[in-house]
N, C-alpha and C positions, 0 to 999 in steps of 0.2 A: 544548569549548565555544567558540563564536564570541565575539568581543569584545563583542557586544551583550547577552550574557547577564548578568543581575544576579548579583552575588556571592552573594546569599541562596540562589539556586538551587544554585550550585556548593557552597556550604557545607552546605546541607540534604542534598545527596546524599552528601557526604563523611561527615557525621555518621551516615549509614546504611551506611557501608562501601563505597560505590560509587567505583570508580576513575575519577577525573575529571582531565582535562588541559585547561587553558584555553589559548586562543591567546596570551594574555599570557605565561603560564609557558613556552610553547614558543617564545617570541620570534617568533611568527607574526602579531602584531597588525597589522602593516602590509601583510600579503599581500592581494592582490585576491581576490575571491570564487572565481574558478576555481583560483587557486593554493592557497587555503585548503582547498578540497575535495580537491585533489591531495595536499596535506600530510596531511590526515586519512587518505587512502588509503595513503600511504606508511607511516603509523604503524599501519595496520590498525584505525582507529577510526571510529566513526560520529560525525557532527558534529551537534550541537544548536545551533539558532539561533532567534532571534525576528526576524530580518532578512529581509524579503520579497525582497531582491535575491539572497540565497543560494537561496531557493526558486525563483526564476526561473532561476538557473544550473543547479540540479539538474534542473529540468524540461527545459531546453535539452539537457542531457546525455541524459536519457531519450529524447527525441525523435530524437537523432542517434546513439543506441546507444553513447554514450561511458560508460565505466564510472566508478563512484564507490562508496565503501563504504557509503553510505546517509546520509540526512539526516532528522533529526527537527525538525519545525517547529511552533512555537506562536506564534500572533499575540500581539503585545505587549499589546493592550488587551482580549483576550477570554479569556485563560487566566491564572489567578492563579499566583503563585509556588508556593503550596502544591500546586496541581493539577499544575504542571510537575514538582515534586519527586516527587510520588506516581506520576505516569505514567512518568517517566524511571526511577524505581526499579523499576517493574514491567517495563519494557522490558529493563533491565539484568539482571533476574533470570530472564527467560524467553527472551531472544533472544541469539543469537550475532551478531557483526558480519556474518558471511556470510549470515545470514537477512535482513539489511536491505540487502544489496548491490544497488545500482541502484534502490533504493526511497526514497520519501519517506513518512514517517509523520507524521500530523498530530495534535497535541494540542488539546483533550483527547481521550483515548481513550474510546470508548463501545462 
């Protein structure tokens, strides 16, 4: 989880048994966006964010064929906390990190 993710999303996922690591818990809260994507890759984790700057960085990497483990993005004002929890739980249950490598998934899922 990026630093911009509300605690309610993290806790909602944990209540459903989803393994979640926040940037704060990983002492990565001060990392710049490129470094945060690199850190997620080093840990073999897909990163969830509501920060458009991370979306820009992931798109930059896609265009330059630079690898990353995947990004899930939800706009802050268009996707509710409940919808984020539901959709992230679905992704966690059906996808492996390798399935999302180099991809950006947008919430809400439809």
